[in-house]
N, C-alpha and C positions, 0 to 999 in steps of 0.2 A: 301278502304285499307281492305287490308288481314295483312302484319305485319306492324306495326313503330318504326326505333327505336331512342331512345331517345339520346341516345351521337351520330345518326349521327344528328341527330335534332340539339341535343348542339354544335356540331361542327359548325351549319354554324353563331351563336355569337363566338366562342376559336376561331379559325379558320381548317384549313386544317391540318393533325396532331398532333393535340393537344390534342383529344379524344382515339387515337393510344396509345397503350403498348409500354414503349421506347423497339428498339432493339437494342442487342450489336453482333459483329462485325461479331458471328457468324451463326447469323440472329438467337437466342435467345431467347427468352422475357426475357426481368432484371429479372431475379430473384427475388428484393426488391419488385418491380413496381406487377406483378404475386402477390407475397401475399400480397401487398395491395389492390390488383385488380383496381387501379383507376393509370391513366399513368400517368408520370411529365414529359411530355416536355412543352414547355412557352409555350402559348401562340402568335394566328400567325394574321395576317390582318382577320376582319371577312370577312361576303360576303359579296359583293362590290352590293346595291340594288338603281337603279335611281328610285322609290318609297316604301313608307312602303306595307305590305301587311299583309292582318286579313282575316284571311278563318278560318273555322270550319273544325273539320277535326273527323270521325269515323274509329275506328281501330279494329280489329279482337282478336290484339295482336298487344299490346304495351311492348316494351322489352329494359329492361335497363340488359346487361348483362344474367346470368343468369336466371333472374327474368320479372316473365311474368306478365299482367297487362291485362283478359276479356274481349272481351265488349267494349272498351273505344274511348270517346268522349275525343274532346277539339276545344279551341279554340286558334288559332296559327296567336298570334301581330310580326312581324317581321319591326323591321327599320334599318340603318346604324350601329348603336352601342349598339341595343339592341333587346333579343329573350321573351318576356312570352308567356306563356304557363295558362291559367286559363278555369275555369268551364270543371276542371278535372273531370273525371267520369270514373269508370271499376270494374273487379271486382278481389282484389289479396286476399289471403289465406280462399277466401270465404267469403269475404269481403266485401262493398261499399266503395271503394274510392275515397276521392274527395279533391283538392284542386286547388295547381296552385303554379308555382312560374317563377323567373325571373332572367336574365341571362344579363347583362350594360359590357358595355367595356367602361373603363377611358384611353385610349392609351391599353400600354400591361398588362394592369391589367383588371378582369373579378370580377364583385361584384355577389353574388348570394343570393336571398329569395327565400324563398318556406316556403307555409303554408299547411299543406298537414293532412285530417284526413281520418282513418280509421274505419269505425265501421261493428261490430258483424262479426267480422273476426275469422275464429277457429284455437286455437292454435295449433289442431293437422295437420293441414295444413300446421302450420308456422316453427312448431318443427324439431329438429331432430328426426330421427330415428336408431334405435336398433332392426337388426332383419326381419324391415320390419313397427315397429309400432313405431306410436311415443310418445316422451319422456313430455309430453304435451296434454291435451288435458284441453276443455273450449271454452270459447267465448270472443276474449279480442277489445276493444276499444282503439283505443289510435292518439292523435293528437298533434302535434310538429309546433314549428314556427320556424325557422332555418334563420341563414344569413353568409354571409361571402365573404373574400374577399382574391385573393392572384391572380399568375401566372401562375399556373398551376393547374390539374385537382385533382390531387394529395393533395398540398395545401388547395385548394380549402374543401377540403373537413376533412381533416386534423383539417384545424381552423373554423368549424363548428362552433356556439355560439347560444344559443337559450333556449327554454322554451316548456314545454310540459305537456300534463296529459296520463293516462292510466289509460282502467278498469280491471280489470279481470272478471268474472263472473264461479262459478263454477269449478274454477284451480286446475287443480290434476299435480301434476310431477310424473312421475314414473319410479324405476328404483332408489326412494330416500328416504330409511329409516329413519325418523326424529331421531329415537332412542334408534341407536346401541350401546350402551354404554353397558345398561346393557345385551345383549345380548353374546354379546363376554366378560364381563369378565367372564357369565356364562362357557360359552365354551372353556374357557384358565384353568377356573379352575379344571374343568372335567377329567384334563389330564395333561402331567410334566410340570415342567417351564417353562411358556413361553419361546418364544426365539422373539427378533424386529420382522423377517421372520412371525413366527407363528402368530402374533397382527398384522401385517400388515394386512397378508391374510387371518385374522377373520374378521376387520375390515371392508373390499372389498368388504366382502361377504354379510357383512349382513348389510352393509350401503347400497347394491346395492337390497336387498330383498322384501324393502317395496316401499310405497307409501306414499307422502306428501299429506296432503287437503290442498289446499292453499283457498278452500272454495272462497269469495266473497273480492276484495281486490281492492286502488281506492288510486292511488297517481304521485304527482308531478316527473315531469323529469326537469329535467337541462341539458344542454348540452355546455359545453366545459371546 
């Protein structure tokens, strides 16, 4: 395959319309849904299958909204009340993504469980940019195990609980001076009595002028 859409795949288990944004009477996407990025339509009946399906899939691109996993592979198992993706592999943020997830149905309710790992990703590829430059650099390893239960995609995302681990190597945050206070005091002392506006402006300028060396970090994640 050239491109496989994860949302369309999930729609097989969550029902028609459950993975598309809620639309207002004027035809525009619901602003709240737009902001949250997750649809809030109630799940409908899953795809009716006469027999279970199991298939290995390879795709150049695996997409979810604006995010893309390249050189992807997975095993898809689909039954009347469950969609399972296992042996997931691919490249995301210049790192190796692996793991899988399961969506199962109990009447109108859906249960989500997922185990995902990202190894050797580039913070520069994942971080926000300013003037074309990434705000962070370094190497990222992260692993999470999460689960959730709800009647909508938005509900599944907001109710996620789980844990994981995170490691950063040679991390640097750009545009963040860890010690701007002394510089601000010196800058203001050289002029007249500082105003609130002048203090805020000087602080912002000096805070934005440096870099924060993170070095190597290891931590635990708690979700929910």
